[in-house]
N, C-alpha and C positions, 0 to 999 in steps of 0.2 A: 796286828802283831805289835805295833809300836816301834819306837826306835831301838836298835840294839844298844845294850848297856855300854859297849866300848867298841873300838875299831877291831881289836883282835876277834871279838865275838862275831862281828859281821863277816870277817874273812873266813872263819871256821864254819859259819852257817852256810856261806856260799860253797865251800868245799863239801860240806855235808849233803847239800842239795845236788851238787854235781855227781857225787858218788851214787846217789839214788838214781839219777838220770842214766848214768853209764851202766849201772846194774840192770835196770829194766831194758835199756836199749841193747846192751850186749846179749841179754837173754833172748830178745826178739831175733837178733841175728843168728844166734845159736840154734834157735827153734827152726827158723826158715832153712838153714843149711842142713839140719838133721832130716828135713822132709826130702831133700835131694839125695841124701845118703841112702835112704830106704827105698828109692825107686828102682825096681828091677829092670825097667826099660832103659836106664842110662848105662853107658859103658862103665867098665870097672875103673878106668882112668878118671872119668868124670866123677864117679862116686868117691874116688880117693881124694881128688881135689876138693870136693865138697866137704869131706871129713877134715881136711887141713883147715879150710875156712871155718868150719864149726869149732875146731879146737882153738883157733885164733880168737874168734868172737867170744868163746867161753872164758877166756882169760880175764875179760872185763868184769863180769859178775864174780868170778872166783877171787879177784883181788879186791873188788869193792866190798865184798862181804866182810873180811876182817878190817879193812880200812874204815868201814862204816862204824865199827865198834870203837875204833880209836878216835874218830872225829866226833862221835857222840859224847865220849868221855871228856874230850877237850872242851866241847861246848859247855858241859856242866861246870867245869872248873873255871872257864872264862867268864861265866856269869858271877857277879858278886855274891849271889845267894848260894853258890856252890864252892866258894873258896875253901871251906873247911875240908873238902874232899881232895885237895891237891896231892897229898901224899899217896892216897889210894889210887890215883891215876897212873903212878909210875909202874906198878906191876901190870896194869892193863895194857899200857903202851909196850912194855917188854914182851908181854904175851902176844900182842898183835904182830910185833916184829918177827917173832918165831913163826907165827901162822903164815905170814906173807912169805917168809923164807921157804917154808915147806911147799907152798903153792908154786913158787918159782922153780924149786928143784923138780917137782913132779912134771912141770911143763917142759923144762929144758933138758932133762936127762933122759936119753932114749934107752929103750930096752929094759931088761930086768936087772940092772946094776944094783948092788947092795944098798947104795945110798938112796936110790929111788924107792926100794922096797921098805927101807926104814922110814923114809919120809911119809910114805903112804900110811903106815901103821901109826906114826905120830900124828898125822893129820886126822885120822879117825879119833884118836884120843883127845885131840884139841877140840874137835867138833862136839864130842860127847860132853866135855867139860863146859863148853859154852852153852850147850842146850840146858845142862843141869843148873849152871850159874844164873842164866837169864830166867829160867823158870822160878827159881827160888827168889831172886831179886825182884822180878816183875810182880809175882804174887804178893810178896811182902809189901811192896810199894802200893799195891792196890788195896790191901786189907788193913794195914796199920794206918791210924789217923794221921800221925806226923812221922812218916818213915825217915829214919836217919836224922831226925830233928828238923826236917823240912816242913814248913807250915803253910805252903802254898797249894795244898791239895794236889800233889803230883800223881794222881791216879792215871792220868793220860800217859805220863812217862812210864809208869809201871806197865801199862798195857802195851806201850810201844816196845819196851824191853822184852816183854813176854812174846809178842808177835815176831820180833827179830829172832828169838830163839826157835820159834816154829819154822821160820824160813831156813834156818840152819838144819833143822831136823828134816825138812823136805829135801834139801840138798843131799843129805846123807842117804835118804831113801831113793833119790834119783841114782846116786852112785851104785847102790846095791841092786837097783832094777837093771842097770846097764852092764852088770857083770858078764852076761852071756854075749854081749855085743862084740867084745874084743876077739873072742874065739871065732865067732861067726864071720867077722870082717876079714880076719887072717885067712880063713878058709876061702872066702870070696877072692882074695888077692891071689892065692896060690893055685886053687883048683877051679876058679870061676864060679859062676852062679850055680847054686844047688838048692833044693828044697830046704835042707837042714840049715844051710848058711842064711838063706833069706828069712827063715823062721826065727833064727836067733837074733838077726839084726832088727827085723820089724817088730818082733815080740818084745824085745827089751826096750825099744823106743816107745812102744805103745804103753808099756807099764810105767815108764818114767813120765810120760806126758801129763797125766793128771796132777802130779806134784809140781810141774812147771806152771800150770795154770794157778795153783794155789799160791805159789811164790809171787807171781805177778799181782794177784789180788792183795796179798799181804803187803807188798812193797807200796802199793797205792794207799792202802789204809794207814800204813806207818807214816807215809808222807803227810796224809791228812791230819793225823794226830799231832805231828810236829808243828803244823801250821795253825790248826784250830785250838789245840790245847784244851779240849772240852773239860769244863768243871774247875779249871785252875783259877786261883785267886791271886792274880798278879797285879 
């Protein structure tokens, strides 16, 4: 990789790598906790505690996802080769701040309060915008010879951006897959275990699990791209 171009770049690179680590580690904790939530043999209280642990672990990936966008952008402008993009970084950082605020509202506001319902809708819109933006930007960087005037053959970065967007898409599909879960778990708490409740809980988790595996794979590939920078002329 060589020496970082400056001290700020080295600090931002460390933050970028730590975010990847917490993203994957938090996802593993969320996954393991979810296995306990779906076990019919456990008591309702044990499953409720497992759900709280799952929600806590899930905050790591949910926060790392937008912060990864910000850290990646700051890494670009911290490199002398990316200085011309400094002004473009401002809207990205403001967008990230909004995204983080929405995640915190969803996690900390209980029930169906209006602010939580609004934040959920805005979060969907934000994720769709990121998916579209990363698809366009990633493909452009991979197809154009000198994208945005960059002459170091940054196709690896274009692929990294594109795959990051795919992880966001997988997260959105996980959320859609888990829609029946909430009703099923409420029924479990109020009425106890039933075939319908267990089917809603286990079925939604089963539908979401493949997307979790895809995210883990993509995060590892994204990390490799950032380290190896295949094809780059640096």
